[in-house]
N, CA, C and O of each residue as an XYZ file, in Angstrom:
872
protein
N       0.825     -1.194      0.154
C      -0.116      0.033     -0.065
C       0.913      1.204     -0.057
O       1.864      1.252      0.723
N       0.653      2.069     -0.927
C       1.528      3.291     -1.071
C       1.042      4.272     -0.094
O      -0.135      4.373      0.253
N       2.109      5.056      0.368
C       1.943      6.138      1.494
C       1.602      7.565      0.694
O       2.110      7.853     -0.389
N       0.852      8.229      1.264
C       0.553      9.567      0.714
C       1.765     10.518      0.856
O       2.239     10.661      1.983
N       2.249     11.112     -0.081
C       3.425     11.952      0.086
C       3.191     13.095      1.111
O       2.100     13.661      1.178
N       4.197     13.407      1.873
C       4.095     14.460      2.892
C       3.922     15.793      2.097
O       4.333     15.960      0.949
N       3.282     16.693      2.830
C       2.932     18.033      2.068
C       4.323     18.675      1.613
O       5.318     18.641      2.337
N       4.300     19.246      0.383
C       5.392     19.978     -0.099
C       5.170     21.512      0.116
O       4.341     22.136     -0.546
N       5.927     22.062      1.040
C       5.721     23.370      1.523
C       5.913     24.502      0.343
O       5.463     25.645      0.416
N       6.643     23.984     -0.723
C       6.762     24.949     -1.815
C       5.766     24.799     -2.958
O       5.922     25.464     -3.982
N       4.726     23.933     -2.819
C       3.837     23.777     -3.806
C       2.449     24.241     -3.156
O       2.104     23.866     -2.035
N       1.699     25.079     -3.949
C       0.427     25.561     -3.353
C      -0.517     24.364     -3.271
O      -0.517     23.468     -4.116
N      -1.282     24.394     -2.262
C      -2.348     23.333     -2.025
C      -1.922     22.111     -1.255
O      -2.690     21.218     -0.896
N      -0.529     22.160     -1.018
C      -0.045     20.835     -0.169
C      -0.021     21.177      1.332
O       0.516     20.382      2.105
N      -0.546     22.262      1.765
C      -0.621     22.577      3.301
C       0.470     23.110      3.874
O       0.590     23.217      5.094
N       1.420     23.515      2.950
C       2.580     24.246      3.498
C       2.405     25.755      3.285
O       1.295     26.202      2.997
N       3.478     26.551      3.420
C       3.417     27.983      3.187
C       3.096     28.274      1.868
O       3.506     27.488      1.013
N       2.383     29.335      1.492
C       2.283     29.679      0.012
C       3.484     29.798     -0.674
O       4.515     30.230     -0.159
N       3.354     29.345     -2.065
C       4.644     29.290     -2.794
C       5.239     30.693     -2.969
O       6.459     30.783     -3.105
N       4.486     31.779     -2.975
C       5.108     33.085     -3.109
C       5.950     33.454     -1.907
O       6.862     34.276     -2.004
N       5.666     32.889     -0.855
C       6.442     33.336      0.275
C       7.811     32.524      0.364
O       8.720     32.861      1.122
N       7.863     31.556     -0.381
C       9.131     30.604     -0.439
C       9.962     30.991     -1.657
O      11.125     30.588     -1.650
N       9.577     31.665     -2.638
C      10.420     31.991     -3.739
C      11.541     32.882     -3.277
O      11.344     33.744     -2.421
N      12.724     32.681     -3.838
C      13.811     33.680     -3.450
C      13.547     35.069     -3.872
O      12.887     35.311     -4.882
N      14.047     35.983     -3.118
C      13.793     37.400     -3.382
C      14.937     37.895     -4.159
O      15.997     37.981     -3.539
N      14.929     38.243     -5.418
C      15.988     38.647     -6.248
C      16.709     39.966     -5.621
O      17.935     40.077     -5.597
N      15.876     40.888     -5.149
C      16.554     42.060     -4.636
C      17.336     41.756     -3.460
O      18.395     42.356     -3.271
N      16.881     40.810     -2.584
C      17.725     40.547     -1.352
C      18.992     39.759     -1.756
O      20.102     39.955     -1.261
N      18.709     38.859     -2.699
C      19.913     38.174     -3.249
C      21.019     39.058     -3.823
O      22.209     38.885     -3.558
N      20.540     40.038     -4.645
C      21.426     40.896     -5.250
C      22.070     41.883     -4.256
O      23.178     42.368     -4.486
N      21.364     42.170     -3.156
C      22.004     42.972     -2.153
C      23.089     42.228     -1.396
O      24.134     42.798     -1.080
N      22.852     40.985     -1.109
C      23.864     40.046     -0.552
C      25.100     39.863     -1.349
O      26.217     39.847     -0.833
N      24.868     39.721     -2.661
C      25.921     39.514     -3.564
C      26.810     40.836     -3.693
O      28.040     40.790     -3.733
N      26.039     42.065     -3.758
C      26.865     43.221     -3.847
C      27.592     43.459     -2.656
O      28.741     43.894     -2.727
N      27.030     43.213     -1.530
C      27.809     43.553     -0.236
C      29.120     42.547     -0.199
O      30.227     42.906      0.201
N      28.817     41.294     -0.660
C      29.939     40.314     -0.729
C      31.125     40.777     -1.560
O      32.304     40.647     -1.233
N      30.636     41.372     -2.754
C      31.662     41.860     -3.774
C      32.414     42.940     -3.185
O      33.643     42.908     -3.242
N      31.791     43.918     -2.610
C      32.369     45.216     -2.046
C      33.303     44.787     -1.008
O      34.448     45.237     -1.042
N      32.942     43.941     -0.054
C      33.696     43.462      1.109
C      34.958     42.731      0.546
O      36.078     42.989      0.986
N      34.760     41.885     -0.360
C      35.937     41.071     -0.913
C      37.053     42.083     -1.573
O      38.261     41.884     -1.437
N      36.547     43.109     -2.248
C      37.529     44.026     -2.987
C      38.292     44.804     -1.865
O      39.467     45.076     -2.110
N      37.842     45.139     -0.834
C      38.558     45.852      0.358
C      39.414     44.797      1.032
O      40.553     45.144      1.344
N      39.051     43.633      1.286
C      39.941     42.713      1.817
C      41.180     42.426      0.913
O      42.339     42.490      1.322
N      40.827     42.118     -0.305
C      41.888     41.743     -1.177
C      42.857     43.016     -1.517
O      44.060     42.808     -1.674
N      42.436     44.055     -1.606
C      43.380     45.139     -1.973
C      44.361     45.324     -0.734
O      45.533     45.635     -0.948
N      43.937     45.153      0.428
C      44.761     45.170      1.670
C      45.714     44.086      1.711
O      46.800     44.196      2.280
N      45.289     42.935      1.058
C      46.128     41.676      1.130
C      47.206     41.622      0.039
O      48.363     41.290      0.295
N      46.782     41.962     -1.190
C      47.525     41.766     -2.407
C      47.936     43.055     -3.112
O      48.817     43.016     -3.971
N      47.364     44.133     -2.800
C      47.666     45.466     -3.334
C      46.875     45.622     -4.579
O      46.265     44.637     -4.995
N      46.818     46.707     -5.198
C      45.854     47.006     -6.291
C      46.383     46.372     -7.674
O      45.632     45.924     -8.540
N      47.706     46.400     -7.747
C      48.184     45.813     -9.036
C      47.906     44.323     -9.157
O      47.872     43.842    -10.290
N      47.713     43.587     -8.148
C      47.347     42.148     -8.137
C      46.003     41.888     -8.017
O      45.605     40.730     -8.137
N      45.156     42.902     -7.773
C      43.796     42.762     -7.438
C      43.048     42.493     -8.834
O      43.176     43.299     -9.755
N      42.322     41.422     -8.954
C      41.528     41.121    -10.289
C      40.061     40.901     -9.946
O      39.660     40.601     -8.821
N      39.298     41.079    -11.025
C      37.777     40.872    -10.959
C      37.588     39.377    -10.649
O      36.662     39.011     -9.925
N      38.526     38.448    -11.233
C      38.318     37.063    -10.895
C      38.559     36.736     -9.368
O      37.850     35.941     -8.753
N      39.532     37.361     -8.857
C      39.896     37.158     -7.449
C      38.729     37.613     -6.586
O      38.290     36.915     -5.671
N      38.208     38.892     -6.930
C      37.069     39.256     -6.145
C      35.835     38.434     -6.275
O      35.108     38.249     -5.300
N      35.572     37.931     -7.462
C      34.551     37.082     -7.584
C      34.670     35.724     -6.779
O      33.713     35.261     -6.160
N      35.843     35.155     -6.827
C      36.130     33.953     -6.169
C      35.920     34.222     -4.575
O      35.333     33.400     -3.871
N      36.425     35.388     -4.088
C      36.303     35.639     -2.572
C      34.831     35.897     -2.219
O      34.336     35.494     -1.167
N      34.127     36.617     -3.190
C      32.764     36.937     -2.862
C      31.735     35.693     -3.112
O      30.572     35.728     -2.711
N      32.232     34.721     -3.737
C      31.425     33.509     -4.060
C      30.395     33.851     -5.162
O      29.255     33.397     -5.057
N      30.732     34.617     -6.199
C      29.806     35.006     -7.281
C      30.575     34.738     -8.548
O      31.788     34.534     -8.518
N      29.838     34.738     -9.713
C      30.551     34.642    -10.931
C      31.123     36.018    -11.361
O      30.554     37.045    -10.992
N      32.133     36.056    -12.062
C      32.678     37.308    -12.563
C      31.793     38.244    -13.332
O      31.837     39.473    -13.276
N      30.904     37.436    -14.128
C      29.875     38.201    -15.048
C      28.913     39.008    -13.990
O      28.386     40.058    -14.357
N      28.731     38.572    -12.872
C      27.856     39.309    -11.915
C      28.491     40.612    -11.595
O      27.796     41.628    -11.580
N      29.754     40.655    -11.339
C      30.490     41.911    -11.161
C      30.547     42.865    -12.349
O      30.364     44.079    -12.257
N      30.818     42.206    -13.467
C      30.777     43.041    -14.712
C      29.370     43.554    -15.006
O      29.312     44.564    -15.707
N      28.309     43.054    -14.610
C      27.064     43.495    -14.841
C      26.823     44.827    -14.115
O      26.083     45.695    -14.578
N      27.445     44.936    -13.023
C      27.284     46.145    -12.124
C      28.410     47.209    -12.263
O      28.177     48.415    -12.185
N      29.637     46.688    -12.471
C      30.814     47.626    -12.620
C      31.596     47.439    -13.792
O      31.678     46.303    -14.259
N      32.213     48.444    -14.364
C      32.971     48.246    -15.556
C      34.488     47.759    -15.313
O      35.148     47.254    -16.222
N      34.962     47.945    -14.063
C      36.313     47.730    -13.668
C      36.457     47.481    -12.312
O      35.538     47.710    -11.525
N      37.618     46.995    -11.940
C      37.959     46.714    -10.546
C      38.017     48.007     -9.782
O      37.576     48.105     -8.637
N      38.601     49.047    -10.475
C      38.542     50.424     -9.897
C      37.226     50.945     -9.413
O      37.096     51.457     -8.301
N      36.245     50.801    -10.281
C      34.927     51.212     -9.933
C      34.383     50.320     -8.908
O      33.652     50.839     -8.064
N      34.612     49.094     -8.842
C      34.210     48.266     -7.651
C      34.853     48.900     -6.286
O      34.170     49.081     -5.279
N      36.048     49.171     -6.357
C      36.771     49.656     -5.191
C      36.435     50.877     -4.693
O      36.471     51.133     -3.489
N      36.046     51.800     -5.711
C      35.529     53.222     -5.278
C      34.190     53.066     -4.594
O      33.970     53.741     -3.588
N      33.203     52.160     -5.095
C      32.075     51.998     -4.357
C      32.275     51.405     -3.034
O      31.658     51.805     -2.047
N      33.176     50.406     -3.001
C      33.450     49.707     -1.672
C      33.864     50.708     -0.670
O      33.311     50.804      0.426
N      34.866     51.471     -1.066
C      35.430     52.417     -0.135
C      34.612     53.449      0.380
O      34.628     53.750      1.574
N      33.807     54.078     -0.569
C      32.931     55.169     -0.139
C      31.772     54.634      0.743
O      31.328     55.303      1.675
N      31.273     53.343      0.402
C      30.066     52.844      1.069
C      30.506     52.219      2.422
O      29.681     52.017      3.313
N      31.773     51.929      2.552
C      32.251     51.371      3.919
C      32.580     52.460      4.773
O      33.072     52.173      5.864
N      32.417     53.550      4.508
C      32.715     54.655      5.495
C      33.846     55.663      5.086
O      34.062     56.682      5.742
N      34.557     55.318      3.959
C      35.670     56.182      3.634
C      35.141     57.623      3.101
O      35.837     58.630      3.228
N      33.977     57.644      2.551
C      33.454     59.034      2.225
C      32.199     59.198      2.888
O      31.550     60.208      2.617
N      31.719     58.323      3.764
C      30.489     58.389      4.314
C      30.315     59.577      5.195
O      31.142     59.804      6.078
N      29.291     60.341      5.003
C      28.905     61.452      5.840
C      29.775     62.772      5.489
O      29.628     63.829      6.103
N      30.544     62.621      4.608
C      31.493     63.803      4.152
C      30.684     65.076      3.840
O      31.116     66.185      4.156
N      29.526     64.907      3.227
C      28.727     66.142      2.842
C      28.219     66.819      4.131
O      28.102     68.043      4.201
N      27.949     66.071      5.050
C      27.350     66.643      6.310
C      28.443     67.031      7.375
O      28.090     67.490      8.462
N      29.758     66.848      7.067
C      30.865     67.066      8.041
C      31.158     68.589      8.048
O      30.520     69.390      7.365
N      32.057     68.883      8.780
C      32.592     70.393      8.808
C      33.753     70.500      9.615
O      33.920     69.756     10.582
N      34.591     71.400      9.275
C      35.754     71.685     10.053
C      35.243     72.553     11.248
O      34.508     73.517     11.034
N      35.604     72.234     12.399
C      35.193     72.793     13.672
C      35.452     74.308     13.684
O      36.472     74.744     13.149
N      34.623     75.072     14.237
C      34.713     76.489     14.398
C      34.737     76.944     15.746
O      33.689     77.364     16.236
N      35.819     76.918     16.434
C      36.001     77.402     17.802
C      36.370     78.775     18.029
O      36.560     79.233     19.156
N      36.492     79.552     16.765
C      36.968     80.870     16.833
C      38.540     80.973     16.666
O      39.065     82.027     16.306
N      39.270     79.816     16.947
C      40.674     79.855     16.694
C      40.960     79.050     15.373
O      41.005     77.820     15.371
N      41.132     79.739     14.365
C      41.400     79.160     13.090
C      42.519     78.147     13.030
O      42.330     77.050     12.504
N      43.670     78.486     13.552
C      44.828     77.677     13.664
C      44.607     76.366     14.414
O      44.999     75.295     13.951
N      43.959     76.474     15.601
C      43.700     75.379     16.359
C      42.743     74.418     15.600
O      42.965     73.208     15.598
N      41.619     74.990     14.921
C      40.750     74.165     14.374
C      41.471     73.392     13.124
O      41.282     72.188     12.950
N      42.198     74.066     12.384
C      42.937     73.449     11.216
C      43.888     72.337     11.670
O      43.925     71.234     11.125
N      44.662     72.708     12.716
C      45.659     71.746     13.172
C      44.927     70.353     13.740
O      45.435     69.239     13.609
N      43.693     70.602     14.370
C      43.015     69.480     14.889
C      42.577     68.510     13.710
O      42.713     67.288     13.766
N      42.041     69.196     12.647
C      41.543     68.407     11.599
C      42.660     67.752     10.797
O      42.533     66.587     10.422
N      43.736     68.454     10.526
C      44.791     67.788      9.749
C      45.517     66.721     10.578
O      46.136     65.819     10.014
N      45.446     66.817     11.909
C      46.181     65.755     12.686
C      45.230     64.517     12.656
O      45.706     63.383     12.599
N      43.839     64.746     12.696
C      42.987     63.605     12.581
C      43.012     63.039     11.251
O      42.739     61.840     11.178
N      43.265     63.616     10.259
C      43.349     63.223      8.859
C      44.611     62.517      8.724
O      44.609     61.512      8.014
N      45.727     62.892      9.309
C      47.074     62.178      9.188
C      46.831     60.906      9.939
O      47.369     59.924      9.429
N      46.161     60.701     11.006
C      45.968     59.504     11.737
C      45.107     58.496     10.830
O      45.378     57.302     10.704
N      44.052     59.142     10.229
C      43.286     58.326      9.373
C      44.057     57.682      8.163
O      43.960     56.489      7.876
N      44.819     58.574      7.493
C      45.615     58.164      6.399
C      46.665     57.176      6.821
O      47.183     56.468      5.957
N      46.992     57.079      7.986
C      48.063     56.134      8.472
C      47.469     54.868      8.943
O      48.223     53.999      9.380
N      46.183     54.673      8.898
C      45.387     53.385      9.253
C      45.421     52.550      8.053
O      44.896     52.964      7.019
N      45.999     51.400      8.103
C      46.158     50.446      6.909
C      44.828     50.163      6.281
O      44.767     50.067      5.055
N      43.714     50.017      7.052
C      42.314     49.793      6.499
C      41.883     50.856      5.601
O      41.327     50.590      4.535
N      42.113     52.035      5.978
C      41.897     53.227      5.123
C      42.952     53.563      3.964
O      42.631     53.973      2.849
N      44.174     53.341      4.371
C      45.296     53.712      3.473
C      45.295     52.813      2.225
O      45.490     53.346      1.133
N      45.105     51.587      2.303
C      45.256     50.713      1.105
C      44.283     50.983     -0.009
O      44.694     51.196     -1.150
N      42.964     50.980      0.302
C      42.058     51.330     -0.820
C      42.225     52.739     -1.218
O      42.172     52.966     -2.427
N      42.415     53.716     -0.419
C      42.569     55.087     -0.953
C      43.772     55.250     -1.796
O      43.684     55.835     -2.876
N      44.921     54.753     -1.357
C      46.095     54.753     -2.229
C      45.857     54.238     -3.530
O      46.209     54.828     -4.551
N      45.235     53.090     -3.512
C      44.945     52.281     -4.816
C      44.042     53.110     -5.625
O      44.227     53.098     -6.842
N      43.130     53.801     -5.158
C      42.249     54.624     -5.974
C      42.949     55.812     -6.584
O      42.768     56.213     -7.734
N      43.839     56.376     -5.614
C      44.583     57.638     -6.106
C      45.611     57.155     -7.229
O      45.845     57.956     -8.134
N      46.120     56.152     -7.243
C      47.165     55.644     -8.134
C      46.389     55.402     -9.458
O      46.715     55.923    -10.525
N      45.322     54.556     -9.291
C      44.470     54.216    -10.461
C      43.997     55.415    -11.236
O      43.950     55.424    -12.466
N      43.632     56.475    -10.434
C      43.036     57.673    -10.976
C      43.978     58.414    -11.829
O      43.555     59.105    -12.755
N      45.304     58.302    -11.552
C      46.436     58.843    -12.343
C      46.353     58.451    -13.785
O      46.667     59.218    -14.695
N      45.879     57.115    -13.977
C      45.857     56.599    -15.274
C      44.495     56.417    -15.912
O      44.340     55.815    -16.974
N      43.457     57.001    -15.165
C      42.168     56.771    -15.723
C      41.351     58.075    -15.334
O      40.955     58.301    -14.191
N      41.151     58.898    -16.418
C      40.620     60.197    -16.331
C      39.136     60.198    -15.644
O      38.753     60.991    -14.785
N      38.464     59.230    -16.164
C      37.095     59.119    -15.704
C      37.072     58.742    -14.254
O      36.326     59.358    -13.493
N      37.825     57.787    -13.825
C      37.927     57.468    -12.391
C      38.374     58.573    -11.623
O      37.835     58.831    -10.546
N      39.407     59.322    -12.124
C      39.951     60.561    -11.336
C      38.851     61.519    -11.063
O      38.720     62.013     -9.943
N      37.996     61.820    -12.124
C      36.908     62.734    -11.968
C      35.927     62.247    -10.895
O      35.494     63.019    -10.040
N      35.578     60.932    -10.954
C      34.614     60.390     -9.969
C      35.251     60.374     -8.571
O      34.560     60.580     -7.574
N      36.596     60.123     -8.496
C      37.195     60.150     -7.286
C      37.151     61.540     -6.585
O      36.836     61.706     -5.407
N      37.479     62.439     -7.395
C      37.449     63.907     -6.887
C      36.062     64.262     -6.492
O      35.865     64.902     -5.459
N      35.050     63.860     -7.297
C      33.657     64.322     -6.884
C      33.103     63.628     -5.702
O      32.208     64.191     -5.071
N      33.537     62.464     -5.329
C      33.062     61.677     -4.229
C      33.884     61.731     -3.070
O      33.445     61.282     -2.011
N      35.190     62.296     -3.149
C      36.132     62.151     -2.043
C      36.903     63.518     -2.004
O      36.653     64.277     -1.067
N      37.758     63.861     -2.886
C      38.641     64.951     -2.714
C      37.982     66.290     -2.674
O      38.204     67.102     -1.776
N      37.185     66.493     -3.645
C      36.498     67.865     -3.705
C      35.643     68.189     -2.468
O      35.609     69.318     -1.980
N      34.987     67.187     -2.008
C      34.204     67.395     -0.747
C      35.179     67.830      0.380
O      34.934     68.840      1.041
N      36.185     67.141      0.583
C      37.042     67.471      1.602
C      37.610     69.005      1.470
O      37.630     69.760      2.442
N      38.044     69.368      0.237
C      38.510     70.774     -0.024
C      37.400     71.764      0.313
O      37.674     72.821      0.881
N      36.238     71.464     -0.004
C      35.147     72.435      0.300
C      34.838     72.595      1.802
O      34.338     73.614      2.278
N      35.158     71.568      2.460
C      34.997     71.780      3.965
C      36.033     72.716      4.475
O      35.730     73.450      5.416
N      37.254     72.772      3.941
C      38.255     73.863      4.309
C      37.831     75.138      3.779
O      37.939     76.165      4.450
N      37.336     75.125      2.565
C      36.911     76.482      2.001
C      35.690     77.093      2.985
O      35.685     78.293      3.262
N      34.833     76.335      3.406
C      33.870     76.873      4.404
C      34.331     77.411      5.503
O      33.906     78.486      5.928
N      35.295     76.685      6.110
C      36.031     77.144      7.497
C      36.719     78.493      7.135
O      36.528     79.451      7.884
N      37.496     78.628      6.047
C      38.293     79.791      5.775
C      37.391     80.940      5.410
O      37.750     82.096      5.636
N      36.238     80.662      4.857
C      35.276     81.756      4.604
C      34.825     82.384      5.904
O      34.793     83.606      6.049
N      34.461     81.481      6.892
C      34.100     81.992      8.255
C      35.269     82.800      8.819
O      35.001     83.866      9.372
N      36.551     82.394      8.731
C      37.573     83.101      9.292
C      37.846     84.458      8.579
O      38.342     85.400      9.197
N      37.491     84.534      7.196
C      37.643     85.781      6.461
C      36.578     86.697      7.043
O      36.858     87.857      7.343
N      35.486     86.242      7.188
C      34.269     87.159      7.687
C      34.573     87.572      8.981
O      34.111     88.663      9.319
N      35.303     86.894      9.851
C      35.683     87.332     11.218
C      36.873     88.152     11.163
O      37.262     88.601     12.241
N      37.573     88.456     10.051
C      38.737     89.323     10.005
C      40.003     88.530     10.280
O      41.048     89.170     10.401
N      40.027     87.219     10.391
C      41.287     86.458     10.722
C      42.147     86.218      9.524
O      43.338     85.940      9.667
N      41.623     86.308      8.418
C      42.469     86.190      7.052
C      42.049     87.416      6.165
O      40.999     88.033      6.350
N      42.950     87.708      5.200
C      42.751     88.879      4.338
C      41.515     88.671      3.509
O      41.150     87.540      3.190
N      40.846     89.802      3.145
C      39.691     89.779      2.185
C      40.025     89.293      0.844
O      39.183     88.738      0.139
N      41.233     89.488      0.477
C      41.771     89.107     -0.988
C      42.060     87.747     -1.134
O      42.359     87.326     -2.252
N      42.012     86.933     -0.086
C      42.421     85.513     -0.195
C      41.454     84.720     -1.108
O      40.231     84.820     -1.002
N      42.056     83.951     -1.986
C      41.338     82.976     -2.777
C      41.114     81.763     -1.883
O      42.041     81.010     -1.584
N      39.896     81.596     -1.474
C      39.637     80.584     -0.439
C      40.057     79.058     -1.015
O      40.753     78.266     -0.379
N      39.558     78.840     -2.192
C      39.855     77.497     -2.681
C      41.333     77.185     -2.915
O      41.814     76.063     -2.758
N      42.066     78.346     -3.332
C      43.561     78.158     -3.431
C      44.137     77.930     -2.042
O      45.034     77.105     -1.871
N      43.652     78.622     -1.091
C      44.206     78.511      0.338
C      43.876     77.086      0.789
O      44.752     76.432      1.354
N      42.695     76.580      0.578
C      42.361     75.180      0.995
C      43.305     74.114      0.282
O      43.721     73.142      0.912
N      43.637     74.336     -1.088
C      44.578     73.452     -1.636
C      46.013     73.647     -1.109
O      46.793     72.698     -1.194
N      46.379     74.723     -0.614
C      47.654     74.921     -0.037
C      47.764     73.984      1.192
O      48.853     73.492      1.488
N      46.623     73.729      1.922
C      46.730     72.866      2.955
C      46.613     71.368      2.640
O      47.257     70.503      3.234
N      45.781     71.152      1.708
C      45.561     69.735      1.388
C      46.652     69.203      0.317
O      47.068     68.045      0.321
N      47.026     70.117     -0.524
C      48.037     69.615     -1.524
C      49.271     69.153     -0.882
O      49.471     67.947     -1.021
N      50.112     69.777     -0.244
C      51.278     69.243      0.416
C      51.062     68.025      1.243
O      51.895     67.119      1.262
N      49.880     67.986      1.972
C      49.578     66.715      2.879
C      49.445     65.669      1.770
O      50.222     64.716      1.820
N      48.606     65.728      0.832
C      48.338     64.652      0.123
C      49.594     64.198     -0.757
O      49.678     63.001     -1.031
N      50.531     65.044     -1.196
C      51.822     64.776     -1.837
C      52.709     63.963     -1.016
O      53.309     62.958     -1.396
N      52.742     64.522      0.218
C      53.606     63.749      1.203
C      53.163     62.269      1.407
O      53.960     61.331      1.432
N      51.864     62.155      1.544
C      51.287     60.916      1.779
C      51.475     60.010      0.615
O      51.896     58.867      0.792
N      51.174     60.479     -0.602
C      51.290     59.691     -1.779
C      52.686     59.187     -2.168
O      52.904     58.061     -2.617
N      53.572     60.098     -1.959
C      55.013     59.880     -2.335
C      55.793     59.260     -1.201
O      56.904     58.759     -1.371
N      55.170     59.311     -0.032
C      55.912     58.828      1.132
C      57.265     59.437      1.268
O      58.280     58.750      1.382
N      57.260     60.810      1.252
C      58.535     61.582      1.440
C      58.508     62.297      2.625
O      58.247     63.499      2.666
N      58.823     61.461      3.810
C      58.801     62.067      5.149
C      57.489     61.514      5.918
O      56.537     60.920      5.411
N      57.666     61.830      7.148
C      56.566     61.149      7.987
C      55.211     62.103      7.935
O      55.249     63.334      7.951
N      54.183     61.417      7.881
C      52.816     62.178      8.012
C      52.416     62.158      9.410
O      51.530     61.402      9.812
N      53.096     63.036     10.224
C      52.858     63.011     11.620
C      52.238     64.261     12.062
O      52.002     65.091     11.184
N      51.934     64.536     13.276
C      51.444     65.776     13.795
C      52.276     66.947     13.704
O      51.813     68.080     13.576
N      53.595     66.656     13.774
C      54.572     67.787     13.659
C      54.526     68.348     12.240
O      54.637     69.558     12.043
N      54.367     67.490     11.276
C      54.397     68.012      9.831
C      53.014     68.785      9.748
O      53.046     69.948      9.345
N      51.834     68.229     10.093
C      50.532     68.889      9.814
C      50.470     70.239     10.576
O      49.891     71.197     10.063
N      51.091     70.333     11.860
C      51.074     71.581     12.487
C      51.908     72.534     11.768
O      51.471     73.675     11.620
N      53.030     72.224     11.309
C      53.953     73.189     10.582
C      53.288     73.650      9.284
O      53.355     74.817      8.900
N      52.564     72.564      8.547
C      51.807     73.023      7.341
C      50.856     74.097      7.596
O      50.796     75.092      6.875
N      50.072     73.901      8.666
C      48.951     74.910      9.023
C      49.646     76.257      9.311
O      49.285     77.271      8.713
N      50.673     76.278     10.255
C      51.378     77.497     10.489
C      51.896     78.242      9.366
O      51.880     79.473      9.365
N      52.409     77.478      8.298
C      52.992     78.067      7.206
C      52.041     78.641      6.216
O      52.321     79.649      5.568
N      50.923     78.003      6.100
C      49.901     78.443      5.110
C      49.195     79.692      5.904
O      48.915     80.682      5.228
N      48.932     79.695      7.125
C      48.290     80.826      7.794
C      49.124     82.050      7.770
O      48.584     83.147      7.630
N      50.422     81.930      7.900
C      51.364     82.935      7.876
C      51.215     83.881      6.660
O      51.460     85.083      6.753
N      50.767     83.235      5.416
C      50.585     83.982      4.300
C      49.208     84.399      4.027
O      49.006     85.043      2.998
N      48.092     84.079      4.922
C      46.835     84.535      4.786
C      46.370     85.533      5.673
O      45.342     86.168      5.438
N      47.115     85.722      6.750
C      46.606     86.649      7.838
C      46.784     88.183      7.337
O      47.599     88.554      6.492
N      45.910     88.945      7.989
C      45.983     90.416      7.556
C      47.362     90.932      7.711
O      48.025     90.638      8.705
N      47.808     91.673      6.788
C      49.184     92.360      6.823
C      49.181     93.396      7.992
O      48.182     94.074      8.228
N      50.275     93.488      8.679
C      50.622     94.581      9.761
C      49.811     94.199     10.989
O      49.880     94.883     12.011
């Protein structure tokens, strides 16, 4: 005598949950795959460096096919840029600000010291350096890198310098963006080229040198 099959929870009318509730959710699956890909790219760039980072390696680490990656990103640099910004590398930058305590020098020194500490953190340094180097060879990536990271940081300094100019702490004829780039340019160049320590002594000296040329004459 044959036994009646047990109810199949994935078939309607079998006494289990409705089939619609058991079907995979493509959006959730895609979100999991995307997160795995972004996480894998950050892990690998820290382990092997940008030059040895490949789409194939990212796919293998993330447990997806490489065509899944190419469906969403055109290159490993594009993957890494999204991974870095979404992991916190650029998160909240639009809402950040250089503090304004009324002491411009102290405020700038505090921010550049914190920035030096961040750029010395291997988890931050590896992907940021990879993106900076890749951007030197890829104009489109460079523009996107600037729009999502570098330009936002510069504008934060511009806003603080504008406040200082309104308070009479720097001259009225100062080009604020140029002044901001005088702070960030030497910092970034020292970090990128590794020409000397990126420590608090350097950042303090940089702030003092720039402000000496910005303050009202006499």
